[in-house]
DSSP file (Angstrom, degrees, kcal/mol; ACC not computed):
  #  RESIDUE AA STRUCTURE BP1 BP2  ACC     N-H-->O    O-->H-N    N-H-->O    O-->H-N    TCO  KAPPA ALPHA  PHI   PSI    X-CA   Y-CA   Z-CA
    1    1 A M              0   0    0      0, 0.0     2,-0.1     0, 0.0     0, 0.0   0.000 360.0 360.0 360.0 127.8  118.7    5.6  140.7
    2    2 A P        -     0   0    0      0, 0.0     2,-0.5     0, 0.0     6,-0.1  -0.445 360.0-130.1 -74.0 148.4  120.5    2.5  139.4
    3    3 A V    >   -     0   0    0     -2,-0.1     3,-1.2     4,-0.1     2,-0.3  -0.855  22.8-128.2 -96.4 122.8  118.5   -0.6  138.8
    4    4 A V  T 3  S+     0   0    0     -2,-0.5     3,-0.1     1,-0.2    -1,-0.0  -0.567  86.6  10.2 -80.6 133.9  119.9   -3.7  140.4
    5    5 A G  T 3  S+     0   0    0     -2,-0.3     2,-0.3     1,-0.3    -1,-0.2   0.567 107.4  98.2  82.5   7.5  120.4   -6.6  138.1
    6    6 A C  S <  S-     0   0    0     -3,-1.2    -1,-0.3     1,-0.0    -3,-0.1  -0.873  77.6 -96.5-125.8 163.2  119.7   -4.9  134.9
    7    7 A K        -     0   0    0     -2,-0.3    -4,-0.1     1,-0.1    -1,-0.0  -0.338  51.5 -91.2 -67.7 153.9  121.9   -3.3  132.2
    8    8 A S        -     0   0    0      1,-0.1    -1,-0.1     2,-0.1     5,-0.0  -0.445  26.0-135.0 -64.0 137.1  122.5    0.4  132.2
    9    9 A P  S    S+     0   0    0      0, 0.0    -1,-0.1     0, 0.0    -2,-0.1   0.643  81.8  95.4 -72.3 -12.6  119.9    2.4  130.3
   10   10 A S    >   -     0   0    0      1,-0.1     3,-0.5     2,-0.0     4,-0.3  -0.683  59.7-162.0 -84.2 122.0  122.8    4.4  128.8
   11   11 A P  T 3>  +     0   0    0      0, 0.0     4,-2.1     0, 0.0     5,-0.2   0.451  69.8  95.3 -78.9   0.9  124.0    3.1  125.4
   12   12 A W  H 3> S+     0   0    0      1,-0.2     4,-2.7     2,-0.2     5,-0.2   0.872  77.8  54.7 -65.3 -39.7  127.3    5.1  125.7
   13   13 A G  H <> S+     0   0    0     -3,-0.5     4,-1.6     2,-0.2    -1,-0.2   0.926 111.7  42.7 -60.8 -45.6  129.3    2.1  127.0
   14   14 A R  H  > S+     0   0    0     -4,-0.3     4,-2.5     2,-0.2     5,-0.2   0.897 115.0  51.7 -66.3 -39.8  128.5   -0.2  124.2
   15   15 A W  H  X>S+     0   0    0     -4,-2.1     4,-3.0     1,-0.2     5,-2.2   0.924 106.9  52.7 -63.7 -42.9  129.0    2.6  121.6
   16   16 A A  I  <>S+     0   0    0     -4,-2.7     5,-2.8     1,-0.2    -1,-0.2   0.893 114.1  41.7 -60.4 -41.0  132.4    3.5  122.9
   17   17 A L  I  <5S+     0   0    0     -4,-1.6    -1,-0.2    -5,-0.2    -2,-0.2   0.871 122.9  38.5 -73.5 -37.5  133.6   -0.1  122.7
   18   18 A R  I  <5S-     0   0    0     -4,-2.5    -2,-0.2    -5,-0.2    -3,-0.2   0.875 139.0  -0.9 -87.6 -35.3  132.0   -0.8  119.2
   19   19 A W  I  X5S+     0   0    0     -4,-3.0     4,-2.1    -5,-0.2     5,-0.2   0.718 120.8  60.1-121.5 -41.1  132.5    2.5  117.4
   20   20 A G  I  ><S+     0   0    0     -5,-2.2     4,-1.9     2,-0.2    -4,-0.2   0.948 108.0  40.1 -64.7 -52.7  134.2    5.1  119.5
   21   21 A A  H  ><S+     0   0    0     -5,-2.8     4,-2.1    -6,-0.2    -1,-0.2   0.913 116.0  49.4 -63.0 -45.9  137.5    3.5  120.2
   22   22 A P  H  > S+     0   0    0      0, 0.0     4,-2.7     0, 0.0     5,-0.2   0.927 111.8  50.1 -61.7 -41.9  138.1    1.9  116.8
   23   23 A S  H  X S+     0   0    0     -4,-2.1     4,-2.4     1,-0.2    -2,-0.2   0.892 111.2  48.5 -65.7 -37.7  137.3    5.3  115.0
   24   24 A A  H  X S+     0   0    0     -4,-1.9     4,-2.4    -5,-0.2     5,-0.3   0.890 111.7  50.4 -65.6 -39.3  139.8    7.1  117.3
   25   25 A V  H  X S+     0   0    0     -4,-2.1     4,-3.0     2,-0.2    -2,-0.2   0.920 112.1  46.6 -60.9 -47.8  142.4    4.5  116.6
   26   26 A V  H  X S+     0   0    0     -4,-2.7     4,-2.0     2,-0.2    -2,-0.2   0.932 113.5  47.7 -64.7 -45.7  141.9    4.8  112.9
   27   27 A A  H  < S+     0   0    0     -4,-2.4     4,-0.5     1,-0.2    -2,-0.2   0.892 119.9  38.3 -67.2 -38.7  142.0    8.6  112.9
   28   28 A L  H >X S+     0   0    0     -4,-2.4     4,-1.7    -5,-0.2     3,-0.7   0.886 116.1  51.9 -72.9 -40.7  145.1    8.8  115.0
   29   29 A G  H 3X>S+     0   0    0     -4,-3.0     4,-3.4    -5,-0.3     5,-0.6   0.763  95.9  69.9 -70.2 -28.0  146.8    5.8  113.4
   30   30 A S  H 3X5S+     0   0    0     -4,-2.0     4,-0.9     1,-0.2    -1,-0.2   0.832 107.5  36.4 -61.2 -34.4  146.3    7.2  109.9
   31   31 A V  H <>5S+     0   0    0     -3,-0.7     4,-1.8    -4,-0.5    -1,-0.2   0.876 120.0  47.4 -87.9 -41.2  148.8    9.9  110.5
   32   32 A W  H  <5S+     0   0    0     -4,-1.7    -2,-0.2     2,-0.2    -3,-0.2   0.898 118.8  38.3 -71.6 -39.5  151.2    7.9  112.7
   33   33 A V  H  <5S+     0   0    0     -4,-3.4    -3,-0.2     1,-0.2    -1,-0.2   0.933 122.7  40.2 -74.0 -47.1  151.3    4.8  110.4
   34   34 A L  H  <<S-     0   0    0     -4,-0.9    -2,-0.2    -5,-0.6     3,-0.2   0.790  81.9-166.5 -77.1 -23.9  151.4    6.5  107.1
   35   35 A E     <  -     0   0    0     -4,-1.8    -3,-0.1     1,-0.2    -4,-0.1   0.908  24.2-134.4  34.5  74.5  153.7    9.3  108.2
   36   36 A P        +     0   0    0      0, 0.0    -1,-0.2     0, 0.0     3,-0.0  -0.318  34.7 173.3 -61.8 128.0  153.0   11.5  105.2
   37   37 A A        +     0   0    0     -3,-0.2     2,-0.3    -2,-0.1    -2,-0.1   0.462  65.4  45.5-109.6  -8.8  156.1   13.0  103.6
   38   38 A S  S  > S-     0   0    0      1,-0.1     4,-2.0     0, 0.0     5,-0.1  -0.788  89.2-106.1-127.1 174.3  154.3   14.5  100.6
   39   39 A L  H  > S+     0   0    0     -2,-0.3     4,-1.9     2,-0.2     5,-0.1   0.870 120.7  51.7 -66.9 -37.9  151.2   16.5   99.9
   40   40 A V  H  > S+     0   0    0      2,-0.2     4,-2.4     1,-0.2    -1,-0.2   0.908 110.5  48.2 -66.5 -41.3  149.4   13.5   98.4
   41   41 A G  H  > S+     0   0    0      1,-0.2     4,-2.5     2,-0.2    -2,-0.2   0.883 111.3  51.5 -62.6 -40.3  150.3   11.4  101.5
   42   42 A A  H  X S+     0   0    0     -4,-2.0     4,-2.3     2,-0.2    -1,-0.2   0.846 109.1  50.2 -66.9 -38.6  149.1   14.1  103.7
   43   43 A G  H  X S+     0   0    0     -4,-1.9     4,-2.7     2,-0.2    -2,-0.2   0.934 110.9  48.8 -61.8 -50.0  145.8   14.3  101.8
   44   44 A I  H  X S+     0   0    0     -4,-2.4     4,-2.4     2,-0.2    -2,-0.2   0.919 111.5  49.1 -59.5 -46.5  145.2   10.6  102.1
   45   45 A A  H  X S+     0   0    0     -4,-2.5     4,-2.6     1,-0.2    -1,-0.2   0.930 112.2  48.4 -57.8 -47.8  145.9   10.7  105.8
   46   46 A A  H  X S+     0   0    0     -4,-2.3     4,-2.4     1,-0.2    -2,-0.2   0.878 110.1  52.7 -61.1 -37.6  143.5   13.6  106.3
   47   47 A G  H  X S+     0   0    0     -4,-2.7     4,-2.1     2,-0.2    -2,-0.2   0.905 110.9  45.4 -65.2 -40.4  140.9   11.8  104.3
   48   48 A V  H  X S+     0   0    0     -4,-2.4     4,-2.2     1,-0.2    -2,-0.2   0.907 114.5  49.5 -66.2 -40.4  141.1    8.7  106.4
   49   49 A A  H  X S+     0   0    0     -4,-2.6     4,-1.9     2,-0.2    -2,-0.2   0.865 111.5  47.3 -67.7 -37.3  141.1   10.7  109.5
   50   50 A L  H  X S+     0   0    0     -4,-2.4     4,-3.0     2,-0.2    -1,-0.2   0.887 110.7  52.1 -69.0 -39.9  138.1   12.7  108.5
   51   51 A T  H  X S+     0   0    0     -4,-2.1     4,-2.2     2,-0.2    -2,-0.2   0.929 110.0  49.5 -58.1 -46.9  136.2    9.5  107.4
   52   52 A A  H  X S+     0   0    0     -4,-2.2     4,-2.7     2,-0.2    -2,-0.2   0.905 110.4  51.6 -62.9 -42.7  136.9    8.0  110.8
   53   53 A L  H  X S+     0   0    0     -4,-1.9     4,-2.8     2,-0.2     5,-0.3   0.923 108.2  50.7 -58.2 -46.4  135.7   11.3  112.4
   54   54 A L  H  X S+     0   0    0     -4,-3.0     4,-3.1     1,-0.2    -2,-0.2   0.913 111.8  47.5 -63.3 -39.4  132.4   11.1  110.4
   55   55 A V  H  X S+     0   0    0     -4,-2.2     4,-1.5     2,-0.2    -1,-0.2   0.925 111.3  51.8 -62.6 -42.7  131.9    7.5  111.5
   56   56 A F  H  < S+     0   0    0     -4,-2.7     4,-0.3    -5,-0.2    -2,-0.2   0.943 118.0  36.4 -56.6 -48.8  132.6    8.5  115.1
   57   57 A V  H >< S+     0   0    0     -4,-2.8     3,-1.3     1,-0.2    -2,-0.2   0.903 114.7  55.7 -73.6 -42.2  130.1   11.3  115.1
   58   58 A G  H 3< S+     0   0    0     -4,-3.1    -1,-0.2    -5,-0.3    -2,-0.2   0.727 107.8  47.4 -65.2 -21.6  127.5    9.6  112.9
   59   59 A T  T 3< S+     0   0    0     -4,-1.5    -1,-0.2    -5,-0.2    -2,-0.2   0.417  80.5 125.4-101.3   1.6  127.2    6.6  115.1
   60   60 A M  S <  S-     0   0    0     -3,-1.3     2,-0.1    -4,-0.3   -48,-0.0  -0.273  72.1-102.8 -56.4 146.4  126.8    8.4  118.4
   61   61 A P        -     0   0    0      0, 0.0     2,-0.1     0, 0.0    -1,-0.1  -0.485  41.3-115.4 -68.8 143.3  123.7    7.5  120.4
   62   62 A R        -     0   0    0     -2,-0.1     2,-0.3     1,-0.1    -3,-0.0  -0.458  25.3-111.0 -76.0 149.2  121.0   10.2  120.0
   63   63 A R        -     0   0    0     -2,-0.1    -1,-0.1     1,-0.0     0, 0.0  -0.611  31.6-145.2 -74.8 140.2  119.9   12.2  123.0
   64   64 A Q        -     0   0    0     -2,-0.3     5,-0.1     1,-0.0    -1,-0.0  -0.902  21.4-104.9-110.7 139.8  116.4   11.4  124.1
   65   65 A P    >>  -     0   0    0      0, 0.0     4,-1.7     0, 0.0     3,-0.6  -0.240  35.0-113.6 -58.5 146.9  113.9   13.9  125.5
   66   66 A P  H 3> S+     0   0    0      0, 0.0     4,-2.3     0, 0.0     5,-0.2   0.824 115.8  56.5 -51.9 -35.2  113.5   13.5  129.3
   67   67 A A  H 3> S+     0   0    0      1,-0.2     4,-2.2     2,-0.2     5,-0.2   0.917 106.7  49.6 -66.5 -40.3  109.8   12.4  128.9
   68   68 A R  H <> S+     0   0    0     -3,-0.6     4,-2.1     2,-0.2    -1,-0.2   0.905 109.7  50.7 -60.8 -43.9  110.9    9.6  126.6
   69   69 A Q  H  X S+     0   0    0     -4,-1.7     4,-2.0     2,-0.2    -2,-0.2   0.895 111.1  49.8 -62.8 -43.2  113.6    8.4  129.2
   70   70 A R  H  X S+     0   0    0     -4,-2.3     4,-2.5     1,-0.2    -1,-0.2   0.901 110.2  49.0 -63.9 -40.0  111.0    8.4  132.0
   71   71 A A  H  X S+     0   0    0     -4,-2.2     4,-1.5     1,-0.2    -2,-0.2   0.876 110.0  51.2 -70.8 -32.9  108.6    6.4  130.0
   72   72 A R  H  X S+     0   0    0     -4,-2.1     4,-0.6     2,-0.2    -1,-0.2   0.896 111.8  47.4 -70.0 -38.0  111.3    3.9  129.0
   73   73 A R  H >< S+     0   0    0     -4,-2.0     3,-0.9     1,-0.2    -2,-0.2   0.906 111.1  52.7 -64.6 -41.4  112.2    3.5  132.8
   74   74 A G  H >< S+     0   0    0     -4,-2.5     3,-1.4     1,-0.2    -1,-0.2   0.824  99.2  63.8 -66.3 -30.5  108.6    3.1  133.7
   75   75 A A  H 3< S+     0   0    0     -4,-1.5    -1,-0.2     1,-0.3    -2,-0.2   0.745  96.3  55.8 -66.5 -22.2  108.0    0.4  131.3
   76   76 A G  T <<        0   0    0     -3,-0.9    -1,-0.3    -4,-0.6    -2,-0.2   0.428 360.0 360.0 -89.1   2.0  110.4   -2.0  132.9
   77   77 A E    <         0   0    0     -3,-1.4    -1,-0.2    -4,-0.2    -2,-0.1   0.474 360.0 360.0 -86.4 360.0  108.6   -1.8  136.4
């Protein structure tokens, strides 16, 4: 049930704007902008893309057990 007048309890929206979209842009842009023509260039592009992927995954919000979510919802009442 949505709470009227309060922020969403899900942190995914903020995460997507702050970390998700920029990481995806860097990962995809590293190949498109660099256009690797050599093995070294391909390695650099792959390294940049993998680093962006690690940032993407490492900053994802953690799942909370259902009991903790209920306790958090109950605290605001």
